[in-house]
N, C-alpha and C positions, 0 to 999 in steps of 0.2 A: 208392487210386484217387480217393476223394472229395476228398482234399486237392489232387490234381492238377486235378480238375474245378473246385474252388473257386479255385485260382490262375489258371486259364485265364479263368474267368468274371469275376473281380474285375479282373485285369490287362486283359483285352480290353475290358470295358465302360468302364474308366477311360480307356483310349486312345480308344475310340469316342466317348465323351461329349466329350472335349477336341477331337477332330478335327471333330466335328459342330458344336461351339461355335466353332471356328475361332479359338481363343484360346490363350494361353500358360498359363493357369491355369483350374481347373475352375469358378471363379465365373462364367465365361462360357458354361458348358454349359447347354443347355436343360433337361436332366434328368440328375441324377447317379445312376447305377444301381448302382455297385459297393458303396456303403455299405448299401443295402437288401438286396442279395444276401448280404453277410457277416452282417448282422443276422439274417435268416431262417435262415441256416445255423447260427448259434450257438443260436438258440432251439429248433432241432430236435435239440439234443445236450445231454448233461449238462454242468453247469457246470464240473466238474473238468477237462474236456478243452478248455475254451475257449482257454486260452493257446496250445495248438498251432495251432488254427485262426486265432487272432488273428495269430500270427506269419506264417502262410501269407498271410493277407490283406494284412498290412502290406508284405511283400516284393512281392507281386503288384501292389499298388496303386502302389508306388514305381516298379516296372519299367514299368507301363503309362504313367505320367506321363512318365517319361524317354523312352519311345519316341515320345510325342506332342510332345517338344521342351521340356518344363518343366525349368528349371535344377534341379540336384540339391538345392541348399539350399532352394529354394522348394518343390520336390516333397516334401522331408522334412517341412517345416512343415505342408504340406497333409495329408500322411499322418497326422500327429499330430492334426490337426483331425478327420479322418475317424474315427480311433480313438476319440477323445473322444465323437464323435457316436454311434458304434455302441454303445459301452458305456452311454451315457446313455439309449438306447432299450431295449437288451436287458436290462440288469440290473434295472430297476424291474419290467419284465414278468415276469421269472423269479422275483423276490422275491414279487410279489403273486399270480401265477397259476403255481405250479410245474408243474401239469399242464395244458398248453395244449390237450390233446385232450379235456378234460372239457366237454361241451356246456353244462353248468349254469354254467360260469364264462365263457362266451363274451361275455356282456354286459360283465362286469368286465374281461375281456381287451381288448375294444374300447376301453373308456374309458381304461384304463391305457396302452395302446399309443398312442392318440391324444395324450394329455397328454405322454407321454415323447417322442414324435416332435416335437411342437411345441417342447418345451423343449430337447431335444438338438440339433435343427437350429439353433435360435436361439443356443445356446452356441457351436457350432462356427462359425456364421456371424459372430459377433462377433470371434472370433479370426482367421478368414480375411480378414474385411474390414479389420481392423487391419493385418494383414500386407500386403494389397493396397495400402493407403495408403502404407505405408513403402516397398514395392518399386516400385510402378508409378505412384504418384500418383493412384490412383483414389479418388474421394471415398467416404467411409464408407457413407452411405446407399445409394448405387447398388450398391456391392460387396456390402453385406449383403443387400439385397433379391434381387439376382441369385443369390447363394449360397442363401438361405433358400428361395426358390421352387423351385429345381432340386432341392434335397435333400429337402424335404418331399414333393414329387410322387414322387421316386424311392423314398423310404422307404415311402410309403403303397402304391405299386404293387408294388415288387419285393420288399420284405421279406415282405409278405403272400403274394405268388405263390410265393416260394421256400419259405416255411413250409408252404403248402398242398401243394406238390409233394412235399416231404419226408414229410409226414404221410399223404397219401392216394395218392401215387405219380403217375406221368404220366397215369393215367386221369383225374385231376382236370382236366387240360388238354384231353384229347381222349378222353372216355369211349368204351368199346367200342361200336361201331355208330354213333358220331357224328363219327368222324374226318373223313369226307367233308363233313359239314355244317359242321364247324369250319373246314375248309380253305376252303370256299366263302364263309363269313362273313368270314374274314380277307382273302380275295382281293377281296371286295367293298370292304372298308375300304381296301385298298391301291389299288384302281382309282379309287375316289372321291378318295382322298388325292393320288394322282398327278395326277388331273385338276385338283383345286383348286389345288395348288401349282405347276402348270405354266402357269397363266394369271394375268395381272396384274389380276385382279379380286377385290374383297373378298367372297369367297364361302366363307370358312372354315366357316361354319355347316353347309354341305352334308355335312361329314364326320360330324356328330353323329348323324343318323338311322341309318347303318349301324353306328356304334359302339353305339347303343342296341339295335339288332337283335342284335349280338353279345352284349350284356349279357343280353337276354331269352333267347337260345337257349343260351348257354354260361356264364352267371353270371360269376363273377369272372375265370376264365381268359380269357373273351372280352374283358373290359375290359382286363385287364393286357396281353395280346398286342396288342389293338387300339391302345391308347395308345402302346405301344413302337413299333409300325409307323408311327403318325402322327408320333411324335417323330423317327424315323429319316428319314422322307420329308421332313418339315418342316425338319429340320436340314440335310439335303443340299441341298435346293433353295434355302433361305435363304442357306446359305454360298456357293452358286454365283451369288447375285445374282438369283434368280428367285422368283416367287410373289407372293401378296398382301401380304406384309409389306414389300415394296419399293415399294408404291404410296403409302405413307404419308409419303414424303419422306425427307430425310436424317436418320434417327434414329441412325445409327451402328450398329455391330455389336451393342454391348451393348443398345441400345434394341430392336432387332429380336429378340434373344434373349429379352428380358423379355416382349415381346409373344407370342412362341412359348410361353413358360412359362405365360402367362395363358390361352392357347388350350388347352394340354394340361390345365391345372388345371380349366378350364371342362368339358372332357370328363369328368374324374374326378367333378366335382360333379354332373353330369347323370346319370352312369351308376351310380356306387357306391351312392347311396340306393336305386336301383332293384334292384340286386343284393341288397342287404341285405333289402329287403322281400320279394323273391322267395325268398331263402334261408329267411326266417322262414315264408313260406307253404309251401315244400317240407317244412320241419320239421314243421309242423302236419299237412300232408297225410300224411306218412309215419307220424306218430303215430296218425292216424285209421285208416289202412290196417292198422297193426299191431294196433290194438284190434279192428278188424273181423275180422282173421284169428284172433285169440285167441277171439273170441266164436264164430265158426264152428267152431273146433276143439272148444270146450267143448260146443256144441250137438250136434255130430255124435257125441260120445262120452258124452253124458249121458242121463239117464232122462227127458228132456223129451218131451212129447207132440208128435208130428209128424203133420200132416194135409196131404193134397193135395186141393185144391178145383178144381172147374170155375169158370169166370167167373160162372155162375149160382148158385154156392154148393154144388153137389152134391159130397159127399165121395167121392173115388175111392181114397184110401188113408188109413188110420189106423194109427199105430204101436202096438205092444203096450203101450206105456206108458199107453194110454187106460184100461185096466182098473185099473191101480194108482192112477191119479190121479182118474178119474171113476167108476170102478165099472162102466163099460160095456165089453163085449167089442168089439174092433175091428169084427167083422162086423155088430154091431148098430148101428154108427154109419154104415156105408157106405150110400150112396144117399140119405141124408137131406140136407136143406139147412139150415133155420134152427130146427128144432124144439128144439134144446138151448140156443140162445143166448137170454138174457133178453130179453123183448120190448122193454124200454126201450133195450137196447143194439144191437138189430138195425139200425136206421137208421145208426148210427155205423159199424158194421162194414161195411155195404153201401157206404157212401161211401168208407171206407178202401180196400176192395177195388177199387172203380172207379178211385181215384187211383193205386194201385200199378200197375194194368194200363195206365193211360194214360201214366204218367210213367216206368215201368220202374224206379223206385227203391223201396227197401224202406221199411216203416213199422213202428213199434212202437206197439201200442195195448193197452188194458185193457178187458175186458168180462167179464160173468158167464156161466158155463156151468153147466147143471143137472147135478147128480150123480145117479147111479142111484137114490139113496135120497130124492131130491126136493129137497134143499137146493141152493143155488147156491154155486159157488166163483168167486173172482176169478182170472182167468187173464191173464198178460202174454204177449202173442203178437207174435212177429216175423214179419211177412208180406212176402214178396218174390215176384217173377214167376219162372216157370220154364217153358222151352219145352214144349209138348205133345209126348207121345211119338209121336203119329201125324201131327202137323203142326207141325214146328219153327218155322213162320212165325208161329204163334199161341201165346199163353201161358196156362198154368194158374197157380195160386197155391200156394205151399208155406208152411205155417204151422208155426212151432216155438214151443210154449207151455209155460209152467210155472205151477203153482199158487202164487199169491202172496196167498192169503187171509189168512195170518198177518201178512204184511207190511202189507196194507191195513188190517187190524185194528190193528196197531201204529201205523201212520200216523194213523189216526182217533183212537186213544187219545192220541197225542202232540199232535195238533191240539186235542183237547178239553182236555188238560192245559195247553197254551199259552193257550187261551182263559180257562181258570180262573185261571192265574197272572196273566194280564193283568187279569182282573177283581179279583183279590185285591190287585194292585199299586195299584188305584185305590179300594179300599174299606177302611175301618177294620175290622179283624178282630173287635174286641170288640162294636161296636155295629151294624155293617153299613151305616153311613152313609158317604158319600164321604170321602176323605182329602185331604191337602194337594195332591196331584197334580191331583185334579179341580178343586180350588179355583183353582189357578193357570191351568188351561185355561179354565175358565168365566169367570174374572175377565178374562182377556186378551180373550176374545170379547166380553164385556159392554162393556168400555171401547171397543173398536172400534165396537160398535153405537151407543153413546150419542154417540160422536164424529160419526156419520153422521146419526142420527135426531133428536138433540136431547133424547132422553129422559133420565131421571135414574137413579141407582143408589144403593143403600144397602148398607152392610156392617155387620154386627153382630159384636162380640166378646163372648162370654159365658164365664163359668166358674161353678162351684158355690161358694157362700159357705161358708167354713170346711170345705172338703173334707178337708183334712189331718186335722182332728179326727175326722172320720168313719172314716178309714183307721186312725188311731192307736187309736181307741176300739173299733171293731167289726171291724177286720181288712180286708185287701185284697179278700177275696172279697165282702164286703158292699159295699166301695167300688166294685167292678166292677159289681155289680147296680144300685147307685145310678146309675152312669154310663149303663148301658143304659136304665134307666127314664127318666133325664133326656133322653137322645137321643130316646126314643119320644115324650115329651111335646113336645119341640121340633118333631118332624115333624108332630105333630097341630096345632101352632099356626101353621103356615105353609102357603102354597099349594103345590100339586104342582109348580109350575114353579120354586119357590125352592129353593135349595141349602143343605142342612145339612151341615156338615163338622166332623169331629173332628180337631183338630190334634194332640192327645196329652194324656194326663192327664185333667183335667176341663175343658180348654179347647176351646171350640167357636166356629165361625164360621158365620154365616148370611148368604148373598148374596141380596138382594132385587133382582131385575132387572125392568126394564120397569115402573117406577113413575113417577108424575107429580110428587108433592110430598112433603115430610117427614112429613105427617100419616099417610101410609100406613105409613111406618116406625114411627111412634109407636103406631099401632094394633097392629102385630105385637108390639112390645116389651111393651105392656100385656097382650096376650093371653098372651104367654109367662109374664109375672109372675103372671098370674091362674092359669094352668095349673099353676104350681108350688105353689100354696097348698094343694092337696089333699095330705094326708100320704101318704107312700109306705109301703105295707104289704109287708114283705119277710119271709115266713115267721115271722109272729108278732112281728116287730120293726117298730115304727112310727117313721118318721123324718120330720121336717119339713124340707124342703129349700127353700132360696131361691137366687136367682141375681142376679148383677149384670151389667148389659148396657151396652156402649158402642156407640153407633151413629154411623156417619159417612155423611152424605148429600151427594151432589154431582150437578150437571148437567154438569160438565166436570172431567176428571181428566187431568193430564199424565202421571202415572206411578202404577203400582200401589202403590208404597210410600207415596204421599201419602195414599191412602185407608186403607191398613192402619195408618199412624201415627195418623191422625185417630181411627179407631175404638179404637185402643189407649189414646189419651189420654182419650177419653170413658169407657172402662171404668175407668181409673184414677180419674177424677173421681167416678164412681158409687160406687166402693169407699170413697173418702175421705169421701163424704157419708153413709156409714152402711150401704151394701150394700142388697140387695133392692130395687133401683130401677134406672132407666136414665138415661143422659145422651146427648143428641143433639148432635153437632157437624156444622155445615154447612161444607163446604169453601168458603173465601172469606170466612167470618165467624169471628171469634175467640171468640164466646161458646158455652158449652155449655148447653143448654136442658133442664132437668128437666121431666118430666111425671108 
């Protein structure tokens, strides 16, 4: 039965398109419908039975064209073009999205279908335009554009409509209870379309508002049927020499058909994005409703605490779960208002109650409730209005709550852990001083500040002289204690606003911000050298530690690397000069100055 239906639809729409186009070949049709129907038919069925339906479609297409007066040879060639177009669209879609009913693949389906439609119609259009040039002397660009516009519009509308009807049934076109509304919407489109195409005035735009109304009310079926109705009305009136398209002068039949195609394409461009957006909204709304239904089902059959409140907070019903969760018997909680809610949380609960009663929408909030033993529990409560038993015109409040004290404790522990991890990611674990990450942040801010204020900046590179010998001689445990003591003495030698950073190993950096001249950096360097002169006492082991310091000073720095390289060069010079000393390099000058 479905093969007969396919044959009638393909053959009938082929004949109708040609007759409305008033031409001998379908490149003059405003919209080519049959290829879209056949494509949607194939995608709704298994690939293994496609040959049967392709055969039915080919025979029906050929018959429809012959009835419309197309010569046999030309009709056969056009049927071949249609077959290539259908396969070029359907085959990639089936290969990439085997299950077209999977909502998770609809975005991919839309992309593949769009690309294959544009490519398939272009391929068939090239062949048909070439044939038109040979048979009727029609120039290639005009024939190709006429074909391409008609077939793209037809494929977009009718392949999708056919597929939707096959997957969801005729209820997708006129859902139960909306048949009358759908009929009225389409009748409005027809009425406005008849009015527009019966007068010789350029008022084609007047059909778009009712088409948009059909899209809003009935989604894609409203667009598909509406565009078809406008195509039929426009084709009939234009073929009869009436309507706005005849006001534009002697464009010829092909020119008017091209304008009609642009008009129909404009309707698609206006309405299809609206339909897609509303479909996405409907999908999200349905998901929200489903989640709400699941929540209600769980709440009704769980051990959650349920309380009914008057607008003033008086409890008029408390579920038996109160004793298990809070230790209070339900009778002990009745008649009370705010006595169990933590004092700090009462204003927030009062405000939420007032908002729920005013708006009629539910709210979820957290607050603390006193247990019978005296401690407080964190409760997560869903609050919504419910009609009063004695006066349905007014509302009480129904609360469904559960103990989330463990969850809150876990969240607080997680937040504390995250804060600690953030701190550790910015601090050297051995010495407790900042690490390279803080240096990069502070140095970036300092460079921005000196660029605005004209102040100066100094950066020191330091390391412990002969530190490898200490590790090799006394072991890494002693080396770690030396590094910790070294960091402590550095902190004691600088201002609280200066930044001491351990880069790794025995390498340190000191950032001196908001200074005026190089002498301030020299003072700090001398203080550090002096601070290292006192021997380190480490559990009976006495070590004399020295350090080498490279200092870079600048009033203006183009890039961080310039300052870092200058400090590193100064450190190298200090080591080459015998260690236990510092060298100062001023950006913009080439000399390193010992002190």
